[in-house]
N, CA, C and O atoms as a Maestro MAE file, in Angstrom:
{
 s_m_m2io_version
 :::
 2.0.0
}

f_m_ct {
 s_m_title
 :::
 protein
 m_atom[316] {
  # First column is atom index #
  i_m_mmod_type
  r_m_x_coord
  r_m_y_coord
  r_m_z_coord
  i_m_residue_number
  s_m_chain_name
  s_m_pdb_residue_name
  s_m_pdb_atom_name
  i_m_atomic_number
  :::
  1 25 58.785 -62.800 -22.012 1 A "UNK " " N  " 7
  2 3 57.361 -62.415 -22.871 1 A "UNK " " CA " 6
  3 2 56.384 -63.092 -22.109 1 A "UNK " " C  " 6
  4 15 56.508 -64.134 -21.464 1 A "UNK " " O  " 8
  5 25 55.019 -62.092 -22.323 2 A "UNK " " N  " 7
  6 3 54.109 -62.075 -21.562 2 A "UNK " " CA " 6
  7 2 53.422 -63.347 -22.305 2 A "UNK " " C  " 6
  8 15 53.738 -63.823 -23.395 2 A "UNK " " O  " 8
  9 25 52.250 -63.828 -21.292 3 A "UNK " " N  " 7
  10 3 51.527 -64.444 -21.533 3 A "UNK " " CA " 6
  11 2 50.503 -64.514 -22.860 3 A "UNK " " C  " 6
  12 15 50.073 -65.495 -23.466 3 A "UNK " " O  " 8
  13 25 50.292 -63.119 -23.062 4 A "UNK " " N  " 7
  14 3 49.740 -62.745 -24.499 4 A "UNK " " CA " 6
  15 2 50.074 -62.682 -25.365 4 A "UNK " " C  " 6
  16 15 49.340 -62.567 -26.347 4 A "UNK " " O  " 8
  17 25 51.543 -62.736 -25.421 5 A "UNK " " N  " 7
  18 3 52.377 -62.635 -26.537 5 A "UNK " " CA " 6
  19 2 52.897 -64.054 -26.872 5 A "UNK " " C  " 6
  20 15 53.407 -64.333 -27.957 5 A "UNK " " O  " 8
  21 25 52.767 -64.726 -26.091 6 A "UNK " " N  " 7
  22 3 53.284 -66.254 -26.149 6 A "UNK " " CA " 6
  23 2 51.708 -67.098 -26.701 6 A "UNK " " C  " 6
  24 15 51.715 -68.225 -27.197 6 A "UNK " " O  " 8
  25 25 50.582 -66.360 -26.502 7 A "UNK " " N  " 7
  26 3 49.188 -67.061 -27.319 7 A "UNK " " CA " 6
  27 2 49.138 -66.419 -28.692 7 A "UNK " " C  " 6
  28 15 48.576 -67.043 -29.592 7 A "UNK " " O  " 8
  29 25 49.759 -65.043 -28.976 8 A "UNK " " N  " 7
  30 3 49.667 -64.563 -30.128 8 A "UNK " " CA " 6
  31 2 50.913 -65.286 -30.901 8 A "UNK " " C  " 6
  32 15 50.795 -65.425 -32.119 8 A "UNK " " O  " 8
  33 25 52.067 -65.740 -30.278 9 A "UNK " " N  " 7
  34 3 53.030 -66.536 -31.274 9 A "UNK " " CA " 6
  35 2 52.499 -67.870 -31.514 9 A "UNK " " C  " 6
  36 15 52.781 -68.481 -32.545 9 A "UNK " " O  " 8
  37 25 51.767 -68.335 -30.638 10 A "UNK " " N  " 7
  38 3 50.958 -69.726 -30.879 10 A "UNK " " CA " 6
  39 2 49.895 -69.615 -31.848 10 A "UNK " " C  " 6
  40 15 50.002 -70.339 -32.837 10 A "UNK " " O  " 8
  41 25 48.868 -68.839 -31.767 11 A "UNK " " N  " 7
  42 3 48.021 -68.450 -33.145 11 A "UNK " " CA " 6
  43 2 48.320 -68.693 -34.069 11 A "UNK " " C  " 6
  44 15 47.864 -69.597 -34.769 11 A "UNK " " O  " 8
  45 25 49.682 -67.504 -34.479 12 A "UNK " " N  " 7
  46 3 50.184 -67.373 -35.804 12 A "UNK " " CA " 6
  47 2 50.820 -68.331 -36.533 12 A "UNK " " C  " 6
  48 15 50.833 -68.290 -37.763 12 A "UNK " " O  " 8
  49 25 51.732 -69.809 -35.442 13 A "UNK " " N  " 7
  50 3 52.036 -70.158 -35.872 13 A "UNK " " CA " 6
  51 2 51.165 -71.610 -36.163 13 A "UNK " " C  " 6
  52 15 51.564 -72.533 -36.873 13 A "UNK " " O  " 8
  53 25 50.178 -71.567 -35.596 14 A "UNK " " N  " 7
  54 3 48.934 -72.654 -35.672 14 A "UNK " " CA " 6
  55 2 48.360 -72.523 -37.157 14 A "UNK " " C  " 6
  56 15 47.829 -73.492 -37.699 14 A "UNK " " O  " 8
  57 25 48.505 -71.117 -37.878 15 A "UNK " " N  " 7
  58 3 48.111 -70.625 -38.906 15 A "UNK " " CA " 6
  59 2 49.194 -71.233 -40.281 15 A "UNK " " C  " 6
  60 15 48.943 -71.531 -41.449 15 A "UNK " " O  " 8
  61 25 50.166 -71.231 -39.655 16 A "UNK " " N  " 7
  62 3 51.087 -71.565 -40.606 16 A "UNK " " CA " 6
  63 2 50.712 -72.932 -41.814 16 A "UNK " " C  " 6
  64 15 50.090 -73.861 -41.298 16 A "UNK " " O  " 8
  65 25 50.914 -73.032 -42.730 17 A "UNK " " N  " 7
  66 3 50.745 -74.352 -43.577 17 A "UNK " " CA " 6
  67 2 51.584 -75.787 -42.740 17 A "UNK " " C  " 6
  68 15 52.772 -75.802 -42.416 17 A "UNK " " O  " 8
  69 25 50.867 -76.587 -42.590 18 A "UNK " " N  " 7
  70 3 51.487 -78.232 -42.340 18 A "UNK " " CA " 6
  71 2 52.907 -78.310 -42.329 18 A "UNK " " C  " 6
  72 15 53.569 -78.721 -41.377 18 A "UNK " " O  " 8
  73 25 53.417 -77.848 -43.561 19 A "UNK " " N  " 7
  74 3 55.114 -77.939 -43.533 19 A "UNK " " CA " 6
  75 2 55.594 -77.222 -42.823 19 A "UNK " " C  " 6
  76 15 56.493 -77.635 -42.091 19 A "UNK " " O  " 8
  77 25 55.270 -76.182 -42.782 20 A "UNK " " N  " 7
  78 3 56.137 -75.137 -41.963 20 A "UNK " " CA " 6
  79 2 56.154 -75.415 -40.660 20 A "UNK " " C  " 6
  80 15 57.196 -75.385 -40.005 20 A "UNK " " O  " 8
  81 25 54.766 -75.769 -40.067 21 A "UNK " " N  " 7
  82 3 54.415 -76.037 -38.852 21 A "UNK " " CA " 6
  83 2 55.252 -77.173 -38.270 21 A "UNK " " C  " 6
  84 15 55.782 -77.182 -37.159 21 A "UNK " " O  " 8
  85 25 55.291 -78.294 -39.359 22 A "UNK " " N  " 7
  86 3 56.236 -79.271 -38.815 22 A "UNK " " CA " 6
  87 2 57.732 -78.896 -38.769 22 A "UNK " " C  " 6
  88 15 58.525 -79.362 -37.951 22 A "UNK " " O  " 8
  89 25 58.036 -78.001 -39.740 23 A "UNK " " N  " 7
  90 3 59.402 -77.223 -39.578 23 A "UNK " " CA " 6
  91 2 59.861 -76.568 -38.403 23 A "UNK " " C  " 6
  92 15 61.007 -76.517 -37.954 23 A "UNK " " O  " 8
  93 25 58.686 -76.017 -37.918 24 A "UNK " " N  " 7
  94 3 58.865 -75.205 -36.777 24 A "UNK " " CA " 6
  95 2 58.612 -75.925 -35.726 24 A "UNK " " C  " 6
  96 15 59.127 -75.256 -34.830 24 A "UNK " " O  " 8
  97 25 58.203 -76.757 -35.290 25 A "UNK " " N  " 7
  98 3 57.791 -77.884 -34.357 25 A "UNK " " CA " 6
  99 2 59.331 -78.755 -33.804 25 A "UNK " " C  " 6
  100 15 59.866 -78.956 -32.714 25 A "UNK " " O  " 8
  101 25 59.641 -79.112 -35.282 26 A "UNK " " N  " 7
  102 3 60.798 -79.947 -34.834 26 A "UNK " " CA " 6
  103 2 62.093 -78.952 -34.520 26 A "UNK " " C  " 6
  104 15 63.063 -79.291 -33.842 26 A "UNK " " O  " 8
  105 25 61.942 -77.869 -35.044 27 A "UNK " " N  " 7
  106 3 63.280 -76.779 -34.446 27 A "UNK " " CA " 6
  107 2 63.034 -76.274 -33.114 27 A "UNK " " C  " 6
  108 15 64.029 -75.861 -32.519 27 A "UNK " " O  " 8
  109 25 61.781 -76.213 -32.446 28 A "UNK " " N  " 7
  110 3 61.321 -76.150 -31.484 28 A "UNK " " CA " 6
  111 2 61.934 -77.236 -30.478 28 A "UNK " " C  " 6
  112 15 62.719 -76.926 -29.582 28 A "UNK " " O  " 8
  113 25 61.503 -78.511 -30.716 29 A "UNK " " N  " 7
  114 3 61.484 -79.459 -29.619 29 A "UNK " " CA " 6
  115 2 63.345 -79.605 -29.693 29 A "UNK " " C  " 6
  116 15 63.821 -80.080 -28.661 29 A "UNK " " O  " 8
  117 25 64.240 -79.288 -30.659 30 A "UNK " " N  " 7
  118 3 65.548 -79.616 -31.062 30 A "UNK " " CA " 6
  119 2 66.297 -78.322 -30.179 30 A "UNK " " C  " 6
  120 15 67.472 -78.470 -29.844 30 A "UNK " " O  " 8
  121 25 65.593 -77.103 -29.834 31 A "UNK " " N  " 7
  122 3 66.194 -76.040 -29.291 31 A "UNK " " CA " 6
  123 2 66.078 -76.796 -27.475 31 A "UNK " " C  " 6
  124 15 67.153 -76.786 -26.876 31 A "UNK " " O  " 8
  125 25 64.978 -77.332 -26.776 32 A "UNK " " N  " 7
  126 3 64.989 -78.050 -25.958 32 A "UNK " " CA " 6
  127 2 66.056 -78.981 -25.493 32 A "UNK " " C  " 6
  128 15 66.436 -79.122 -24.330 32 A "UNK " " O  " 8
  129 25 66.568 -79.711 -26.756 33 A "UNK " " N  " 7
  130 3 67.421 -80.777 -26.377 33 A "UNK " " CA " 6
  131 2 69.006 -80.400 -25.942 33 A "UNK " " C  " 6
  132 15 69.760 -81.085 -25.251 33 A "UNK " " O  " 8
  133 25 69.276 -79.065 -26.578 34 A "UNK " " N  " 7
  134 3 70.645 -78.174 -26.192 34 A "UNK " " CA " 6
  135 2 71.199 -78.895 -27.587 34 A "UNK " " C  " 6
  136 15 70.680 -79.504 -28.522 34 A "UNK " " O  " 8
  137 25 72.729 -78.430 -27.153 35 A "UNK " " N  " 7
  138 3 73.599 -78.676 -28.706 35 A "UNK " " CA " 6
  139 2 73.708 -80.158 -29.113 35 A "UNK " " C  " 6
  140 15 73.251 -81.007 -28.348 35 A "UNK " " O  " 8
  141 25 74.197 -80.460 -30.092 36 A "UNK " " N  " 7
  142 3 74.372 -81.821 -30.360 36 A "UNK " " CA " 6
  143 2 75.788 -81.931 -30.033 36 A "UNK " " C  " 6
  144 15 76.634 -81.038 -29.981 36 A "UNK " " O  " 8
  145 25 75.919 -83.437 -29.779 37 A "UNK " " N  " 7
  146 3 77.361 -84.010 -29.215 37 A "UNK " " CA " 6
  147 2 77.610 -84.590 -30.454 37 A "UNK " " C  " 6
  148 15 76.801 -85.311 -31.037 37 A "UNK " " O  " 8
  149 25 78.924 -84.234 -30.946 38 A "UNK " " N  " 7
  150 3 79.472 -84.587 -32.196 38 A "UNK " " CA " 6
  151 2 79.527 -86.162 -31.748 38 A "UNK " " C  " 6
  152 15 78.941 -87.057 -32.357 38 A "UNK " " O  " 8
  153 25 80.453 -86.376 -30.403 39 A "UNK " " N  " 7
  154 3 80.906 -87.612 -30.115 39 A "UNK " " CA " 6
  155 2 79.958 -88.790 -30.705 39 A "UNK " " C  " 6
  156 15 80.166 -89.607 -31.601 39 A "UNK " " O  " 8
  157 25 78.675 -88.534 -29.739 40 A "UNK " " N  " 7
  158 3 77.224 -89.367 -29.539 40 A "UNK " " CA " 6
  159 2 76.970 -89.632 -31.075 40 A "UNK " " C  " 6
  160 15 76.996 -90.790 -31.491 40 A "UNK " " O  " 8
  161 25 76.742 -88.651 -31.857 41 A "UNK " " N  " 7
  162 3 76.378 -88.775 -33.403 41 A "UNK " " CA " 6
  163 2 77.137 -89.621 -33.992 41 A "UNK " " C  " 6
  164 15 76.572 -90.477 -34.674 41 A "UNK " " O  " 8
  165 25 78.993 -89.636 -33.883 42 A "UNK " " N  " 7
  166 3 79.867 -90.143 -34.481 42 A "UNK " " CA " 6
  167 2 79.597 -91.805 -34.047 42 A "UNK " " C  " 6
  168 15 79.452 -92.794 -34.766 42 A "UNK " " O  " 8
  169 25 79.596 -91.672 -32.735 43 A "UNK " " N  " 7
  170 3 79.201 -93.342 -32.489 43 A "UNK " " CA " 6
  171 2 77.934 -93.659 -32.803 43 A "UNK " " C  " 6
  172 15 77.794 -94.872 -32.955 43 A "UNK " " O  " 8
  173 25 76.883 -92.974 -32.968 44 A "UNK " " N  " 7
  174 3 76.099 -93.776 -33.609 44 A "UNK " " CA " 6
  175 2 76.209 -94.007 -35.187 44 A "UNK " " C  " 6
  176 15 75.640 -95.005 -35.629 44 A "UNK " " O  " 8
  177 25 76.738 -93.359 -35.876 45 A "UNK " " N  " 7
  178 3 77.086 -93.166 -37.081 45 A "UNK " " CA " 6
  179 2 77.777 -94.814 -37.125 45 A "UNK " " C  " 6
  180 15 77.371 -95.644 -37.939 45 A "UNK " " O  " 8
  181 25 78.834 -95.103 -36.149 46 A "UNK " " N  " 7
  182 3 79.685 -96.077 -36.612 46 A "UNK " " CA " 6
  183 2 78.749 -97.609 -36.358 46 A "UNK " " C  " 6
  184 15 78.830 -98.622 -37.052 46 A "UNK " " O  " 8
  185 25 77.782 -97.365 -35.023 47 A "UNK " " N  " 7
  186 3 76.918 -98.414 -34.852 47 A "UNK " " CA " 6
  187 2 75.953 -98.715 -35.740 47 A "UNK " " C  " 6
  188 15 75.684 -99.909 -35.874 47 A "UNK " " O  " 8
  189 25 75.355 -97.901 -36.393 48 A "UNK " " N  " 7
  190 3 75.117 -98.085 -37.591 48 A "UNK " " CA " 6
  191 2 75.328 -98.553 -38.936 48 A "UNK " " C  " 6
  192 15 74.495 -98.930 -39.761 48 A "UNK " " O  " 8
  193 25 76.457 -98.474 -39.011 49 A "UNK " " N  " 7
  194 3 77.286 -99.116 -40.158 49 A "UNK " " CA " 6
  195 2 77.603 -100.386 -39.673 49 A "UNK " " C  " 6
  196 15 77.457 -101.308 -40.475 49 A "UNK " " O  " 8
  197 25 78.113 -100.729 -38.240 50 A "UNK " " N  " 7
  198 3 78.122 -101.975 -38.002 50 A "UNK " " CA " 6
  199 2 76.647 -103.120 -37.890 50 A "UNK " " C  " 6
  200 15 76.709 -104.345 -37.794 50 A "UNK " " O  " 8
  201 25 75.707 -102.482 -37.926 51 A "UNK " " N  " 7
  202 3 74.535 -103.314 -37.927 51 A "UNK " " CA " 6
  203 2 74.105 -103.565 -39.153 51 A "UNK " " C  " 6
  204 15 73.397 -104.545 -39.386 51 A "UNK " " O  " 8
  205 25 74.520 -102.625 -40.174 52 A "UNK " " N  " 7
  206 3 73.841 -102.847 -41.527 52 A "UNK " " CA " 6
  207 2 75.230 -103.673 -41.997 52 A "UNK " " C  " 6
  208 15 74.969 -104.663 -42.680 52 A "UNK " " O  " 8
  209 25 76.361 -103.486 -41.801 53 A "UNK " " N  " 7
  210 3 77.104 -104.677 -42.224 53 A "UNK " " CA " 6
  211 2 76.798 -106.199 -41.750 53 A "UNK " " C  " 6
  212 15 77.127 -107.195 -42.394 53 A "UNK " " O  " 8
  213 25 76.174 -106.201 -40.627 54 A "UNK " " N  " 7
  214 3 75.986 -107.475 -40.188 54 A "UNK " " CA " 6
  215 2 74.548 -108.150 -40.828 54 A "UNK " " C  " 6
  216 15 74.228 -109.331 -40.969 54 A "UNK " " O  " 8
  217 25 73.976 -107.152 -41.084 55 A "UNK " " N  " 7
  218 3 72.535 -107.403 -41.860 55 A "UNK " " CA " 6
  219 2 72.762 -108.312 -43.329 55 A "UNK " " C  " 6
  220 15 72.376 -109.400 -43.756 55 A "UNK " " O  " 8
  221 25 73.567 -107.257 -43.789 56 A "UNK " " N  " 7
  222 3 74.184 -107.801 -45.506 56 A "UNK " " CA " 6
  223 2 75.037 -108.905 -45.249 56 A "UNK " " C  " 6
  224 15 74.736 -109.799 -46.040 56 A "UNK " " O  " 8
  225 25 75.863 -109.211 -44.584 57 A "UNK " " N  " 7
  226 3 76.695 -110.211 -44.343 57 A "UNK " " CA " 6
  227 2 75.912 -111.599 -43.806 57 A "UNK " " C  " 6
  228 15 76.528 -112.654 -43.655 57 A "UNK " " O  " 8
  229 25 74.683 -111.482 -43.576 58 A "UNK " " N  " 7
  230 3 73.920 -112.719 -42.825 58 A "UNK " " CA " 6
  231 2 74.272 -112.848 -41.522 58 A "UNK " " C  " 6
  232 15 73.671 -113.672 -40.834 58 A "UNK " " O  " 8
  233 25 75.077 -112.229 -41.091 59 A "UNK " " N  " 7
  234 3 75.370 -112.407 -39.546 59 A "UNK " " CA " 6
  235 2 74.457 -112.334 -38.268 59 A "UNK " " C  " 6
  236 15 74.562 -112.869 -37.165 59 A "UNK " " O  " 8
  237 25 73.629 -111.580 -38.746 60 A "UNK " " N  " 7
  238 3 72.442 -110.567 -37.656 60 A "UNK " " CA " 6
  239 2 71.130 -111.572 -38.213 60 A "UNK " " C  " 6
  240 15 70.772 -111.759 -39.376 60 A "UNK " " O  " 8
  241 25 70.629 -112.069 -37.088 61 A "UNK " " N  " 7
  242 3 69.459 -112.996 -36.896 61 A "UNK " " CA " 6
  243 2 68.113 -111.917 -36.756 61 A "UNK " " C  " 6
  244 15 67.629 -111.554 -35.684 61 A "UNK " " O  " 8
  245 25 67.719 -111.570 -37.908 62 A "UNK " " N  " 7
  246 3 66.350 -110.724 -38.095 62 A "UNK " " CA " 6
  247 2 65.146 -111.531 -37.625 62 A "UNK " " C  " 6
  248 15 65.032 -112.696 -38.005 62 A "UNK " " O  " 8
  249 25 64.255 -110.984 -36.832 63 A "UNK " " N  " 7
  250 3 62.868 -111.186 -36.602 63 A "UNK " " CA " 6
  251 2 61.913 -110.790 -37.240 63 A "UNK " " C  " 6
  252 15 61.723 -109.653 -37.671 63 A "UNK " " O  " 8
  253 25 61.005 -112.070 -37.373 64 A "UNK " " N  " 7
  254 3 59.583 -111.275 -38.217 64 A "UNK " " CA " 6
  255 2 58.946 -110.570 -37.256 64 A "UNK " " C  " 6
  256 15 59.053 -110.839 -36.060 64 A "UNK " " O  " 8
  257 25 58.130 -109.468 -37.796 65 A "UNK " " N  " 7
  258 3 57.724 -108.567 -36.746 65 A "UNK " " CA " 6
  259 2 56.865 -109.381 -36.296 65 A "UNK " " C  " 6
  260 15 57.142 -109.756 -35.157 65 A "UNK " " O  " 8
  261 25 55.752 -109.895 -36.805 66 A "UNK " " N  " 7
  262 3 54.934 -110.638 -35.634 66 A "UNK " " CA " 6
  263 2 55.258 -111.566 -34.593 66 A "UNK " " C  " 6
  264 15 54.580 -111.726 -33.578 66 A "UNK " " O  " 8
  265 25 56.456 -112.252 -34.916 67 A "UNK " " N  " 7
  266 3 56.627 -112.752 -33.544 67 A "UNK " " CA " 6
  267 2 57.829 -112.092 -32.931 67 A "UNK " " C  " 6
  268 15 58.345 -112.773 -32.045 67 A "UNK " " O  " 8
  269 25 58.339 -111.073 -33.149 68 A "UNK " " N  " 7
  270 3 58.559 -109.758 -32.179 68 A "UNK " " CA " 6
  271 2 57.667 -109.583 -31.473 68 A "UNK " " C  " 6
  272 15 57.810 -109.943 -30.305 68 A "UNK " " O  " 8
  273 25 56.669 -109.099 -31.798 69 A "UNK " " N  " 7
  274 3 55.344 -108.184 -31.114 69 A "UNK " " CA " 6
  275 2 54.959 -109.442 -30.313 69 A "UNK " " C  " 6
  276 15 54.721 -109.293 -29.114 69 A "UNK " " O  " 8
  277 25 54.897 -110.372 -30.732 70 A "UNK " " N  " 7
  278 3 54.156 -111.646 -29.789 70 A "UNK " " CA " 6
  279 2 55.140 -111.820 -28.533 70 A "UNK " " C  " 6
  280 15 54.751 -111.802 -27.365 70 A "UNK " " O  " 8
  281 25 56.575 -112.003 -28.975 71 A "UNK " " N  " 7
  282 3 57.432 -112.215 -27.840 71 A "UNK " " CA " 6
  283 2 57.351 -111.064 -26.729 71 A "UNK " " C  " 6
  284 15 57.290 -111.278 -25.518 71 A "UNK " " O  " 8
  285 25 57.361 -109.667 -27.414 72 A "UNK " " N  " 7
  286 3 57.189 -108.391 -26.259 72 A "UNK " " CA " 6
  287 2 55.962 -108.471 -25.593 72 A "UNK " " C  " 6
  288 15 55.784 -108.061 -24.446 72 A "UNK " " O  " 8
  289 25 55.038 -109.045 -26.365 73 A "UNK " " N  " 7
  290 3 53.748 -108.808 -25.381 73 A "UNK " " CA " 6
  291 2 53.563 -109.982 -24.348 73 A "UNK " " C  " 6
  292 15 52.919 -109.804 -23.315 73 A "UNK " " O  " 8
  293 25 54.028 -110.941 -24.596 74 A "UNK " " N  " 7
  294 3 54.236 -112.274 -23.613 74 A "UNK " " CA " 6
  295 2 54.908 -111.697 -22.350 74 A "UNK " " C  " 6
  296 15 54.440 -111.706 -21.211 74 A "UNK " " O  " 8
  297 25 56.096 -111.191 -22.759 75 A "UNK " " N  " 7
  298 3 57.299 -110.351 -21.791 75 A "UNK " " CA " 6
  299 2 56.542 -109.481 -20.914 75 A "UNK " " C  " 6
  300 15 56.700 -109.554 -19.696 75 A "UNK " " O  " 8
  301 25 55.676 -108.607 -21.477 76 A "UNK " " N  " 7
  302 3 54.978 -107.472 -20.662 76 A "UNK " " CA " 6
  303 2 53.886 -107.934 -20.257 76 A "UNK " " C  " 6
  304 15 53.288 -107.186 -19.483 76 A "UNK " " O  " 8
  305 25 53.291 -109.114 -20.548 77 A "UNK " " N  " 7
  306 3 52.280 -109.341 -19.741 77 A "UNK " " CA " 6
  307 2 52.625 -110.141 -18.282 77 A "UNK " " C  " 6
  308 15 51.892 -110.268 -17.301 77 A "UNK " " O  " 8
  309 25 54.122 -110.673 -18.516 78 A "UNK " " N  " 7
  310 3 54.508 -111.384 -17.351 78 A "UNK " " CA " 6
  311 2 55.072 -110.192 -16.269 78 A "UNK " " C  " 6
  312 15 55.254 -110.459 -15.081 78 A "UNK " " O  " 8
  313 25 55.238 -109.305 -16.647 79 A "UNK " " N  " 7
  314 3 55.652 -108.552 -15.588 79 A "UNK " " CA " 6
  315 2 54.376 -107.392 -14.665 79 A "UNK " " C  " 6
  316 15 54.742 -106.709 -13.709 79 A "UNK " " O  " 8
  :::
 }
 m_bond[315] {
  # First column is bond index #
  i_m_from
  i_m_to
  i_m_order
  :::
  1 1 2 1
  2 2 3 1
  3 3 4 2
  4 3 5 1
  5 5 6 1
  6 6 7 1
  7 7 8 2
  8 7 9 1
  9 9 10 1
  10 10 11 1
  11 11 12 2
  12 11 13 1
  13 13 14 1
  14 14 15 1
  15 15 16 2
  16 15 17 1
  17 17 18 1
  18 18 19 1
  19 19 20 2
  20 19 21 1
  21 21 22 1
  22 22 23 1
  23 23 24 2
  24 23 25 1
  25 25 26 1
  26 26 27 1
  27 27 28 2
  28 27 29 1
  29 29 30 1
  30 30 31 1
  31 31 32 2
  32 31 33 1
  33 33 34 1
  34 34 35 1
  35 35 36 2
  36 35 37 1
  37 37 38 1
  38 38 39 1
  39 39 40 2
  40 39 41 1
  41 41 42 1
  42 42 43 1
  43 43 44 2
  44 43 45 1
  45 45 46 1
  46 46 47 1
  47 47 48 2
  48 47 49 1
  49 49 50 1
  50 50 51 1
  51 51 52 2
  52 51 53 1
  53 53 54 1
  54 54 55 1
  55 55 56 2
  56 55 57 1
  57 57 58 1
  58 58 59 1
  59 59 60 2
  60 59 61 1
  61 61 62 1
  62 62 63 1
  63 63 64 2
  64 63 65 1
  65 65 66 1
  66 66 67 1
  67 67 68 2
  68 67 69 1
  69 69 70 1
  70 70 71 1
  71 71 72 2
  72 71 73 1
  73 73 74 1
  74 74 75 1
  75 75 76 2
  76 75 77 1
  77 77 78 1
  78 78 79 1
  79 79 80 2
  80 79 81 1
  81 81 82 1
  82 82 83 1
  83 83 84 2
  84 83 85 1
  85 85 86 1
  86 86 87 1
  87 87 88 2
  88 87 89 1
  89 89 90 1
  90 90 91 1
  91 91 92 2
  92 91 93 1
  93 93 94 1
  94 94 95 1
  95 95 96 2
  96 95 97 1
  97 97 98 1
  98 98 99 1
  99 99 100 2
  100 99 101 1
  101 101 102 1
  102 102 103 1
  103 103 104 2
  104 103 105 1
  105 105 106 1
  106 106 107 1
  107 107 108 2
  108 107 109 1
  109 109 110 1
  110 110 111 1
  111 111 112 2
  112 111 113 1
  113 113 114 1
  114 114 115 1
  115 115 116 2
  116 115 117 1
  117 117 118 1
  118 118 119 1
  119 119 120 2
  120 119 121 1
  121 121 122 1
  122 122 123 1
  123 123 124 2
  124 123 125 1
  125 125 126 1
  126 126 127 1
  127 127 128 2
  128 127 129 1
  129 129 130 1
  130 130 131 1
  131 131 132 2
  132 131 133 1
  133 133 134 1
  134 134 135 1
  135 135 136 2
  136 135 137 1
  137 137 138 1
  138 138 139 1
  139 139 140 2
  140 139 141 1
  141 141 142 1
  142 142 143 1
  143 143 144 2
  144 143 145 1
  145 145 146 1
  146 146 147 1
  147 147 148 2
  148 147 149 1
  149 149 150 1
  150 150 151 1
  151 151 152 2
  152 151 153 1
  153 153 154 1
  154 154 155 1
  155 155 156 2
  156 155 157 1
  157 157 158 1
  158 158 159 1
  159 159 160 2
  160 159 161 1
  161 161 162 1
  162 162 163 1
  163 163 164 2
  164 163 165 1
  165 165 166 1
  166 166 167 1
  167 167 168 2
  168 167 169 1
  169 169 170 1
  170 170 171 1
  171 171 172 2
  172 171 173 1
  173 173 174 1
  174 174 175 1
  175 175 176 2
  176 175 177 1
  177 177 178 1
  178 178 179 1
  179 179 180 2
  180 179 181 1
  181 181 182 1
  182 182 183 1
  183 183 184 2
  184 183 185 1
  185 185 186 1
  186 186 187 1
  187 187 188 2
  188 187 189 1
  189 189 190 1
  190 190 191 1
  191 191 192 2
  192 191 193 1
  193 193 194 1
  194 194 195 1
  195 195 196 2
  196 195 197 1
  197 197 198 1
  198 198 199 1
  199 199 200 2
  200 199 201 1
  201 201 202 1
  202 202 203 1
  203 203 204 2
  204 203 205 1
  205 205 206 1
  206 206 207 1
  207 207 208 2
  208 207 209 1
  209 209 210 1
  210 210 211 1
  211 211 212 2
  212 211 213 1
  213 213 214 1
  214 214 215 1
  215 215 216 2
  216 215 217 1
  217 217 218 1
  218 218 219 1
  219 219 220 2
  220 219 221 1
  221 221 222 1
  222 222 223 1
  223 223 224 2
  224 223 225 1
  225 225 226 1
  226 226 227 1
  227 227 228 2
  228 227 229 1
  229 229 230 1
  230 230 231 1
  231 231 232 2
  232 231 233 1
  233 233 234 1
  234 234 235 1
  235 235 236 2
  236 235 237 1
  237 237 238 1
  238 238 239 1
  239 239 240 2
  240 239 241 1
  241 241 242 1
  242 242 243 1
  243 243 244 2
  244 243 245 1
  245 245 246 1
  246 246 247 1
  247 247 248 2
  248 247 249 1
  249 249 250 1
  250 250 251 1
  251 251 252 2
  252 251 253 1
  253 253 254 1
  254 254 255 1
  255 255 256 2
  256 255 257 1
  257 257 258 1
  258 258 259 1
  259 259 260 2
  260 259 261 1
  261 261 262 1
  262 262 263 1
  263 263 264 2
  264 263 265 1
  265 265 266 1
  266 266 267 1
  267 267 268 2
  268 267 269 1
  269 269 270 1
  270 270 271 1
  271 271 272 2
  272 271 273 1
  273 273 274 1
  274 274 275 1
  275 275 276 2
  276 275 277 1
  277 277 278 1
  278 278 279 1
  279 279 280 2
  280 279 281 1
  281 281 282 1
  282 282 283 1
  283 283 284 2
  284 283 285 1
  285 285 286 1
  286 286 287 1
  287 287 288 2
  288 287 289 1
  289 289 290 1
  290 290 291 1
  291 291 292 2
  292 291 293 1
  293 293 294 1
  294 294 295 1
  295 295 296 2
  296 295 297 1
  297 297 298 1
  298 298 299 1
  299 299 300 2
  300 299 301 1
  301 301 302 1
  302 302 303 1
  303 303 304 2
  304 303 305 1
  305 305 306 1
  306 306 307 1
  307 307 308 2
  308 307 309 1
  309 309 310 1
  310 310 311 1
  311 311 312 2
  312 311 313 1
  313 313 314 1
  314 314 315 1
  315 315 316 2
  :::
 }
}
């Protein structure tokens, strides 16, 4: 595809409604990642379920967002 053709596609894409541009952008970015790895997706599903179970059972120690951000800022300022 030549540069003028790419520019024409870009102009057409930018003229789409916001929702359609978002869908197109998602599809374009996904196309750069290559095919999805089913094993990785399954492993993440298992990990998410484990974390949800820990939260619901009270085993997980949840952090207050303000305290977590402050801790992160302190660690970054030390580096």
